[in-house]
Each structure stands twice: as C-alpha cells, then as structure tokens.
N, C-alpha and C positions, 0 to 999 in steps of 0.2 A: 531435508529436515522432516522428521517424523510428524504425522497427523497430530498426535498428542501434543507435541511441542507447538505446532502452528495454533492448535486450539488454545493453548495456554497463553500464547502470545496475544491472540485475539482478545481474550478475557482480560489480559493486562492493559491492552489498548483502550477497551471500553470502560474499565472500572478504575484505572490508574489514579486519576484525579478526584476519585469520588469523595474522598475524605474533605477536600477543600469545597466541593459543592455542598457537602453536608454542613460545613460550617457556615455556609451562606444562608441557610435556612432560618436560624434565629435573627441573623442580621436583617434578612427580608421582612421578618415579622416585626422587627424594631422600626424599620422604614416605614412600614404601613401603619403602624401605631402613630409615628410622628405625623404622618399625613392626616389621619382622622382626628389627631389631638390638635390640629391647626398649628403645629410647631414647624412652620415651613422652612425656617432656616435650618433646623435640625434635620428635616426631611431632606433638603438638598445636600447637606453635608454628609449625612449617613448613605445617601444615594450615591455619592462619589466614592465612598468607601466600598460600598457594595460593587461598584463597577470595577474598582481595582482589584478586588478578590476574584471576581468573576473573570477578569483578564487573566490573573494569575492561574486560575484553574484551566482556562481555555488553552494557555501556552504550555502548561504542564502536560495536558492531554496530547497536544501536538508534538511536544517533545518526546513523549513516551512512544508514540506511533513512529516518530522518525528513527528513534533508537532501535526499535524492534525491526524495522526495514533494514537499517544498517547492519544489525546482528545477523539478519537472515542471509543477507547478500554476501557473496564472496568478494566482490569488487564494488566499492562504493565510495563516494566521497563523505567526509565527515559533515554531518547535518549541522544546520544553523543551531547555536545553543539555546533552544527554546526553554529547556528545563532551568538553565542558569538564570535566564532572564526572568522566568516565572518566579523563581526564588526571591529575587531582588524586588519584584513587583509585589509579591506576598508580603515581604518585610516591610515594604514602603506602605502598603495598605494598612497593615496591622498598626504601625506607628502613627499614621494618620488618624485611625480610628481611636487609638488610645490617647495620644497626646492632644491632637487638635479637636477631635469630636467629644471624646470622653473627659478631657482635661485631667489626665493622669500625670503623674510624676514624670519629668523628662528622662531621667535615668532608667526609671521602670519601663517607660515605653520603648527606649532604645534596647534595653536588655531583652524584652519579650520580642521585639522585632527581629533582633539578631538571633535568638533562639529559634524562631520561626524559620529564618533563612537557612541556618545550619541544619535544622531537623529536616527541612525538606530536601536539602542536598544529600543528607545521609540517607533518607528514606528512598528517594528516587535514583540517587546516584547522579554523577556529573555526566555531561553530554559527551559523546565520543569526540576526540579531537583530531585523530589521525585518519587520513585517507586510507582506504584499503584497496590499493592499486599495485598490480605486480611491477617489478622494477623495469622489466623489458616486455612491453606488449606488441611492438611492431607498428603502433599507430597512436595517434593523439589520444590522450586519456579522456578528454571531453567527448570526442567522438565516439569511444569505446563505451562510456557510461550512457550516452544518448542512445546508442544502438541498443544496449541491453534495456533501457527504459522503454524504448519503443517495441522490443520484443516481448517484454512482460506485459505491456499494454495490450498487445494483439492476443495474447493467451488469456488474459483477463476478459476480453471482449469475447473470446471463444467460450469461455466458462459461463458467461452471461447469456450468450445465445443458446447454450445447452439448456439452461433453466426455462427457456421459452419453448422447448420442445414437449409435446404431450406424449409422443410415442416413447415408452420406456427404453426399448431396444436401441432406437436411434439416439436417444439421449445419452445412453451409456456409451455408444460409439464416439460421439462428439466429446464426451468427457474423457474418454481414453486418448483421444486425439490431443486434447489439451495437455494432458499428462505427459504425452510423448514430446510435445512441443517444449514444455517446461524442462524435460530431460536435456534437450539440445542446448537450452540457455544455461543450464548448470554445467554442460560440457564446455560451452564458450567461456564461461567464467574460470574454469579450471585450466583452459588453454586459449587465452586471448588471441593468439596468433592466427587462428582460424576464423576470426570474427567476420571478415569481409565475405568469405564464401559461406559461412554458416548463416549470415543474415539473409543473403539472397534465397538460399534453400528454405530457411524457416518462413520467410515472407510468403513465398510461393505455396509452401505447404498450408500454413494457416489460412491464407486468402483462399485457397482451394476448399478447405473444409467450411469456411464461412459462406462460401458460394453455394455449397450443398445445403446448408442450414437454412440460409435465406431462401432458397428455391423451395425447400420444405415448407417454411412458414407461409410463404405466399400462396402455395397451392393448398395448405391446410384450411385456409379461410373459406375457400369455395368447395371443400370436400377433397379428400385424397384417397385414392384406391390402394389396395394392397400391393398391386404390381408396382405402382409408382414408389411406394414405401420401399419395396424390395430394392428397386433400381438405386435408390438413394443410399441404401444401406450397403449395397454392393459397391457403390462409388466410394463410400468412406473406408470400407474394407480394403479396397484397392489402394486408395490414398495411403492408408496406414502401412500396407505392404511396401509400397514405394519409399515411404518414410523410413521404415526400418532398413531398407537396402541402401538408400542413400545416406542415411546416418552412419551406417557402417562404413561406406565409402569415405565419409567426412572424416572419421576417426582414422581410417587408413591412409588419409591424405592423398587420395587418388584425384587430383585436380581436374584433368581432362575429362574423365568419365562423369564425374559430378556435374560439370558444366553442361555437358551433352544431355544428361538425364533431366536437369533443371528446365531447359529449353523444351525437352519433350513433355515434360509435365505441364508446362504452361499451354502447350498446344491442346493437350488432352482437356484441360480445365476450360477451354473456350467452348467446349461442347456440352458443358453443364447447363 
C-alpha cells in the first residue's frame, strides 16, 4: 500500500466519527444548562442521551479503524460490526432524546431516528462480513492470523524503537529494517504456505534488530562513542544483508539452507 493511501486511512480513522462528536457539543451545553438551572431530572435524562451518542461515536470510530485494518490486510477475519451497532445506538439515542426527553411526536421521533440510522450506514458503509482467507493455506486459519498479528506487532515495536534513536543514520537503518520485515509479512500473505518457516526467520531477524537498538539506547544514556555507533551500524547492515539473502532463499523455497542460516544467525546475535 502506498504511503499516500496509508496517510489517507490514518486521517479517516482519526476524523471518521467527527460529525457525531460535533453533534455532542450543543447537547453537552444543554446538559450543563440543565445542571445550573437546577433542572436535575432533565440533567440526568439529557446526560443519558449524551452517553448514548458518545457511545455511538466511539463505536463508529472503532468500526472505521477495524475496517481500515481489514482493507489493508490481504488475510483477515471480518471484524465485529461496530459501525452497524453504532448506527443502532445512534438511532436509539436520537429517539430517546426526541421522544422521552424532548416530548416530541412518536412518529416524528421514529422517523428521525430511522433517518439517522440509514444516514449513518450510507455515510460510513456497512461492516465487512466475509473473512479474507485463502481457500488452502496448509494450516489452521486462526493460527495463520495469530502469526500475522504477532509479526505485525513486532514490526510496529521496531518502528517505535526507531523513534527513540537520536542518531539519524542508525534511525534510518532501523526504519529500513522495519520496512524489510513488513515486506516479508506481505509475502507471507500472498503465499501462506510458507508461514511456518517465514515466521521463524522473521522473528529471529526482528529480534536481532531490536537487540541492536536496545543496546544502543542503553549505552546512549551514559554516552556513546563513534566507534560503538559504527559497530552497531555495521551490525544492522550485516543483518540486512543476511535478511535479503535469506528472504531470497525463502522465496526460492530452499528449506534446508534457510534452516541452517537461521540457526547461524541466532548464534551471531548472541554476541550482540
């Protein structure tokens, strides 16, 4: 996925339910007014409506994020229908505020709440309902999805580690390592049959890069010399070279050589 698409998805995730939160502002002012006007029953009733609309906004935001993750992934289970639930909660909240709190006409309140429900589903779309799983993966689907989740988590951890590095050259190398690991995750998604071997390879590689980063961060606090920085950079460059070579073997399906190299890489990482 292109960076521009990812950025667009991030904006969608953050601002998706914004209009519902905006709707809460006048209601919040009304709740405060009732409190200061000593209309305590109205205050409690309006507060209940505010809670329902806030819940709808929260569920919608969660649903948008889950849908984006689903769209970006090649392999994923259909998420919980947060957007659908949010639409019904919003409709219920509007009906409650109109008919119970505002004493509006019953049919008018029903009409407006249905309009809100339909409008929300049209605006945000319905939740994905089908699992995106290949017909034949060679392993249990839940294990496959859990493996991919674990791998993505490790890559995200690596990206966070990169942000803690002050040295720009070393930071770029760690970011590059995270990108390479992400490429392997994409390859696993396109060919799930390699997931067992790829997982071992990926875990060893990412753990190795994290070891280098943690070493750097721990030394940096007490001062770090250029020689040490250079050694750590060289180690990262070496890891990346090994990564490229083993990734190529992984794609070529060379089982035996890959297993040997994984064990050799583990031994080298013990010296970090």
